[in-house]
N, C-alpha and C positions, 0 to 999 in steps of 0.2 A: 425327801428328808424324813418323812414319817416312818418309812420302813427301817431307817438306820437307828432310830432311838432305842427300840427294844434290844437291838444287837449290842449297842454301846453299854447298856445296863447289864446285859448278860455277860459281855466280855469283861467288864469291871468285876462283876461278882465271881467269875471264874478265875480271874487273876487273884483276887482276895482269897478264894478257897485254896488255890494252889500254894500261895505264900503260907497260909495257915497250916496246911498239911506238911509243907517243907519244915516249918518251925517245929511241928510236933514230932516229925521223923527224926530230926537231927539235933535239936536243941533241948527239948523237954522230954528226953527219954525216961527219966525217972519219975515223972509225974504219974500219979495213981490212976487218973482218969484219961490217960492218953490212949484213945481208941486205935490210932494208927499203929503204934508199936504193939498193942495187944492183938491186933488183927494179924500182924506179921508173926508174932510168937505163936498164935493159934495155928496158922498155916504151917509153921516149922514143926509143930508138935504132931501134925498128921503124918501118916505113913502111907506109902504105896500110891494106889490110884486116887485116893481121896485128896492127897497133897497135890497131885497133878491137876485134878479137877479144880481145886480151889485156886491154884495158880493161874489156870486158864481163865476162870471167871474174873479174877483180879485184873489180868491183862486185858480182857474184853472190856471191862468197865473203863480202864485207863485209855484204851484205844478209842472208845466212844467219846470220852471227854476230849481226847486229842482231835478227833474228827470234828466235833462241834466247835472247838476252838479254831481249827483251821478254816472251817466254813465261815465262821464269823469274821475272821481276818480277811478272807478273800472277798466277801461281800461288802465289807466296810471300806477297805482301803484300795482294792484293785478294780472295783466296778464303779463307774461314775454315776450312772442313772439306773432307774428301775427297769427300763426296757432291756438293757444289757444284762441285768441281774437274772432275768428269767431263763436265759439259755446259755449261760457261761459254761456249764458243765458239758453240754452237747458240743460246743465249739472246741473244748479241750479234747474230747473223744475223737471228733473229726480230724483234728490236727495230728493225733497219734496215728490214726488209720492212714493218713496221707504219707506219713514218713516210714 
């Protein structure tokens, strides 16, 4: 149970962060200090390769957050004890290699 506690806290903070960003993107667009909309406007103002690099960096950050979220969900809800937690990824790879 000790290994689950930090993941619960991290998962709750990640969900709060996602809800906060969602509210900023879609509800508070006219707010002066809305960093999410300012970031999107800044990326839209770039041209050429700079815009493509900025979009790639933004997608990489979002992909990393999604990977952390998925890992937290898998280790919290799909794995029962700490021994199974250690090699769940290797078992997934082996199952793909067999098929």
